[in-house]
C-alpha positions in Angstrom: 108.6 78.7 13.6 109.8 76.3 10.1 107.2 73.6 9.1 110.4 71.2 10.1 110.8 72.2 13.8 106.5 72.4 14.5 106.7 68.7 12.6 109.4 67.9 15.7 107.3 69.5 18.2 104.5 67.2 17.2 106.7 64.3 17.1 108.3 64.6 20.1 104.9 65.7 22.0 103.3 61.8 20.1 106.0 60.1 21.5 106.2 61.2 24.9 102.2 60.5 25.3 102.9 56.7 24.3 104.4 56.0 27.9 101.1 57.2 29.4 98.8 55.4 27.1 100.1 52.2 27.9 100.0 52.9 32.2 96.6 53.4 31.8 96.4 49.4 31.5 94.2 48.1 33.9 96.0 46.5 36.7 96.8 42.8 36.9 96.0 42.4 40.4 93.8 44.0 43.2 94.1 44.3 46.5 91.2 41.9 48.0 90.4 40.3 45.1 91.8 36.8 43.7 92.9 37.2 40.2 92.2 34.6 38.2 93.5 33.3 34.2 90.6 31.0 31.8 92.0 27.8 33.8 90.4 29.3 37.2 87.9 30.7 35.5 86.7 27.3 34.7 87.5 25.9 38.3 85.6 28.3 39.6 82.6 27.1 37.8 83.4 23.7 38.7 83.8 24.0 42.2 81.4 27.0 42.6 78.0 26.3 42.4 77.3 29.5 44.0 79.7 31.6 41.6 78.2 34.7 40.5 79.9 35.7 37.2 79.6 39.5 36.2 80.5 40.9 32.5 81.3 44.3 32.8 81.4 45.1 29.2 78.6 47.1 27.3 75.7 45.3 26.0 76.2 44.9 22.5 79.4 43.1 23.5 77.9 40.6 25.5 75.0 40.3 23.1 78.0 39.3 20.5 79.2 36.7 23.1 79.8 36.0 27.1 81.2 33.5 29.1 78.4 31.0 29.8 76.1 31.9 32.8 77.1 35.4 32.9 75.6 38.4 33.8 75.6 41.9 31.9 76.4 45.0 34.0 78.3 47.8 32.8 80.9 48.5 35.3 80.0 52.2 34.9 76.0 51.2 35.9 77.5 50.0 39.4 77.4 53.8 41.0 76.6 52.9 44.5 76.1 49.3 46.2 72.8 48.7 46.1 73.1 48.1 42.1 75.7 45.0 43.3 73.3 43.9 45.7 70.7 43.4 43.6 73.2 40.4 41.7 75.1 39.5 44.8 72.8 39.1 47.4 75.3 38.4 50.6 78.8 39.7 50.5 80.3 36.2 50.9 78.8 35.1 47.4 82.0 34.5 45.0 81.5 36.6 42.3 83.9 37.3 39.7 84.2 39.9 37.2 85.3 40.2 33.5 85.8 42.4 30.9 88.2 42.6 27.6 90.9 42.7 29.3 93.6 44.6 30.8 92.7 47.2 28.0 89.0 47.4 28.9 89.7 48.3 32.7 85.9 47.7 33.3 86.6 44.9 35.7 89.6 46.4 37.4 86.6 49.2 38.4 84.0 46.9 39.5 86.2 44.9 41.2 87.6 47.3 43.4 84.1 48.8 43.8 83.0 44.9 45.2 86.4 45.3 47.6 85.6 48.4 49.1 82.0 47.0 49.4 83.2 44.7 52.0 82.6 41.6 49.4 84.5 39.3 50.3 85.0 36.4 48.0 86.1 38.2 45.1 87.7 36.8 41.7 89.1 39.1 39.2 89.6 38.0 35.4 91.9 40.9 34.5 93.1 38.9 31.0 89.6 38.6 29.9 88.0 37.8 26.6 91.1 39.1 25.5 92.8 35.5 27.0 89.3 33.3 26.6 89.0 33.9 22.9 92.9 33.9 22.1 92.5 30.4 23.9 89.7 29.6 21.7 86.9 28.9 24.5 83.3 28.9 24.1 81.1 31.7 24.3 77.2 32.2 24.6 75.9 34.0 22.0 
């Protein structure tokens, strides 16, 4: 097989994989959760004194900067319901999950778990810190 043919096959494979990569983005909405944008996060903070905000990014990302009052809990650490229940004591407590945005997917995973375990006031900040930073909103460092 000639070099040109191999190059064409490689290019075709790479181009063929490009749509699959785009499909891996986290969903913008999750059944059983309310999707909010940055304004929605701010409104929740202002109106829900018992709101628990969970940052699902890595601890290193959290330490670089996080939304005020957010608690760190990487989605992969939420292996079973008691892990989340240690932070969110009641299934009626409003809880907001966020990460770095739709390219991250950690908040989507955590949100789906919370909904599946019967948490009833689940909020999902799908656009996450990608939008938060773009808007120049404050982070705690």
